C-alpha positions as CSV (number, residue, x, y, z in Angstrom):
1,M,1.8,8.6,39.0
2,P,0.0,5.6,37.4
3,T,-0.2,5.6,33.6
4,K,-3.5,5.0,31.9
5,E,-4.0,1.5,30.7
6,K,-3.9,1.2,26.9
7,T,-7.0,-0.2,25.2
8,L,-7.9,-1.7,21.8
9,S,-9.4,1.7,21.0
10,D,-6.0,3.3,21.6
11,A,-4.3,0.7,19.4
12,F,-6.9,1.3,16.6
13,Y,-6.2,5.0,16.7
14,E,-2.4,4.6,16.7
15,T,-2.5,2.2,13.8
16,L,-4.9,4.4,11.9
17,K,-2.4,7.3,12.2
18,D,0.4,4.9,11.0
19,V,-1.5,3.8,7.9
20,Y,-2.6,7.4,7.2
21,F,1.1,8.4,7.1
22,A,1.8,5.4,4.9
23,E,-0.9,6.1,2.4
24,K,0.3,9.6,1.9
25,Q,3.9,8.3,1.3
26,I,2.5,5.6,-1.0
27,V,0.7,8.1,-3.2
28,K,4.1,9.9,-3.9
29,A,5.8,6.5,-4.5
30,L,3.1,5.4,-7.0
31,K,3.5,8.6,-9.0
32,K,7.2,8.0,-9.2
33,S,6.7,4.3,-10.0
34,E,4.3,5.2,-12.8
35,Q,6.9,7.5,-14.3
36,V,9.8,5.0,-14.2
37,A,7.8,1.9,-15.2
38,Q,8.7,0.7,-18.7
39,E,5.6,-1.3,-19.6
40,A,2.4,0.6,-20.3
41,E,0.3,-1.9,-18.4
42,L,2.3,-1.4,-15.3
43,Q,2.2,2.3,-15.7
44,R,-1.6,2.1,-15.9
45,A,-1.8,-0.2,-12.8
46,F,0.3,2.4,-10.8
47,E,-1.9,5.3,-12.0
48,T,-5.1,3.4,-11.1
49,H,-3.8,2.5,-7.7
50,R,-2.7,6.0,-7.0
51,G,-6.2,7.2,-7.6
52,E,-7.5,4.4,-5.3
53,S,-4.9,5.4,-2.7
54,M,-6.2,9.0,-2.7
55,Q,-9.7,7.6,-2.1
56,Q,-8.4,5.5,0.7
57,I,-7.0,8.6,2.4
58,E,-10.5,10.1,2.2
59,R,-11.9,6.9,3.8
60,L,-9.3,7.2,6.5
61,N,-10.4,10.8,7.1
62,Q,-14.0,9.5,7.4
63,I,-12.9,7.0,10.0
64,F,-11.0,9.6,12.0
65,E,-14.3,11.6,12.0
66,L,-16.3,8.5,13.1
67,I,-14.1,8.0,16.1
68,G,-14.1,11.7,16.9
69,K,-10.4,12.4,16.2
70,S,-8.7,14.8,13.9
71,P,-6.8,13.1,11.0
72,R,-3.2,12.8,12.2
73,S,-0.1,11.0,10.9
74,K,2.4,9.0,12.9
75,T,5.7,8.1,11.1
76,C,5.5,4.6,9.7
77,E,9.0,3.2,9.9
78,A,7.9,0.1,8.0
79,I,6.7,2.0,4.9
80,Q,9.8,4.3,5.0
81,G,12.0,1.2,5.0
82,I,10.2,-0.4,2.0
83,L,10.3,2.9,0.1
84,A,14.0,3.3,0.9
85,E,14.5,-0.2,-0.6
86,M,12.6,0.9,-3.7
87,E,14.9,3.9,-4.1
88,E,18.0,1.6,-3.8
89,D,16.4,-0.8,-6.3
90,L,15.7,1.9,-8.8
91,E,19.3,3.2,-8.6
92,E,20.6,-0.3,-9.1
93,F,18.2,-1.7,-11.7
94,G,16.6,1.4,-13.2
95,G,16.4,1.2,-17.0
96,S,17.5,-2.4,-17.1
97,D,15.4,-5.4,-18.4
98,S,14.8,-6.2,-14.8
99,S,13.6,-2.8,-13.8
100,D,9.8,-3.5,-13.9
101,A,10.2,-6.8,-12.2
102,V,12.1,-5.2,-9.3
103,L,9.5,-2.3,-9.2
104,I,6.7,-4.9,-9.0
105,G,8.5,-6.7,-6.2
106,T,8.7,-3.5,-4.1
107,A,5.1,-2.6,-5.0
108,Q,3.9,-6.0,-3.7
109,A,5.9,-5.5,-0.5
110,I,3.9,-2.3,0.0
111,E,0.6,-4.1,-0.8
112,H,1.3,-6.9,1.6
113,Y,2.0,-4.3,4.3
114,E,-1.2,-2.6,3.6
115,I,-3.2,-5.8,3.5
116,T,-1.9,-6.7,6.9
117,R,-2.6,-3.3,8.4
118,Y,-6.1,-2.9,6.9
119,G,-7.0,-6.5,7.8
120,T,-6.0,-5.7,11.4
121,L,-7.9,-2.4,11.5
122,K,-11.0,-4.1,10.0
123,T,-10.9,-6.8,12.7
124,W,-10.4,-4.2,15.5
125,A,-13.2,-2.0,14.1
126,A,-15.5,-5.0,14.3
127,N,-14.4,-5.8,17.9
128,L,-15.0,-2.1,18.8
129,G,-18.4,-2.1,17.2
130,L,-17.4,0.4,14.6
131,S,-19.4,-1.1,11.8
132,E,-19.2,1.9,9.4
133,A,-15.4,2.0,9.9
134,E,-15.3,-1.7,9.3
135,E,-17.1,-1.3,6.0
136,L,-14.8,1.4,4.9
137,L,-11.7,-0.6,5.8
138,D,-13.1,-3.7,4.0
139,K,-13.5,-1.7,0.8
140,T,-9.8,-0.6,1.1
141,L,-8.7,-4.1,2.0
142,E,-10.3,-5.5,-1.1
143,E,-8.7,-2.8,-3.3
144,E,-5.3,-3.7,-1.9
145,K,-5.9,-7.4,-2.6
146,R,-7.0,-6.7,-6.1
147,T,-3.9,-4.6,-6.7
148,D,-1.6,-7.3,-5.4
149,S,-3.3,-9.9,-7.7
150,L,-3.0,-7.5,-10.7
151,L,0.7,-7.0,-9.9
152,T,1.3,-10.7,-9.8
153,E,-0.5,-11.1,-13.1
154,I,1.6,-8.4,-14.7
155,A,4.8,-9.9,-13.3
156,N,3.9,-13.3,-14.7
157,K,3.1,-11.8,-18.1
158,L,6.4,-9.9,-18.2
159,S,8.4,-12.9,-17.0
160,N,6.8,-15.1,-19.7
161,Q,7.4,-12.5,-22.4
162,R,11.1,-12.0,-21.4
163,A,11.6,-15.8,-21.2
164,N,10.1,-16.3,-24.6
165,S,12.3,-13.6,-26.1
166,Q,15.5,-15.2,-24.7
167,P,17.6,-17.1,-27.3
168,T,17.7,-20.8,-26.8
169,K,21.0,-22.5,-26.2
């Protein structure tokens, strides 16, 4: 019995399910990150992005509706791996002077994954003629890029503060 040939539309739907799962896991991780971050600015960044991530889930719901599918998740092994690393890092570095830096590193790994996925989905939406989905994905993509830039800014500020507080030899 011949199998149906897979299309770009199928790939779009499967990737949408993947990122839907990832966003739900990310919301939980952001809440935890917000609680364990030591610097107030980093806590606020995680809180803000958690709110954005909840809006991103709503956008994904809209996209599922646009393509005539029910919102469904598909386990995202990549995000599970990154979040497992975050747990390991928190166990190893939690409460140390390096804790926030390590947390930012993991958060940026998540952002880079999301930037890749949303960029791909946006391109595919354009190729499939899904202009409304393309606009929704672009909005999310820009939020992810802004968050990544903000995390870099916070990391640089924290690094500079710590470097300046180190005794000179």
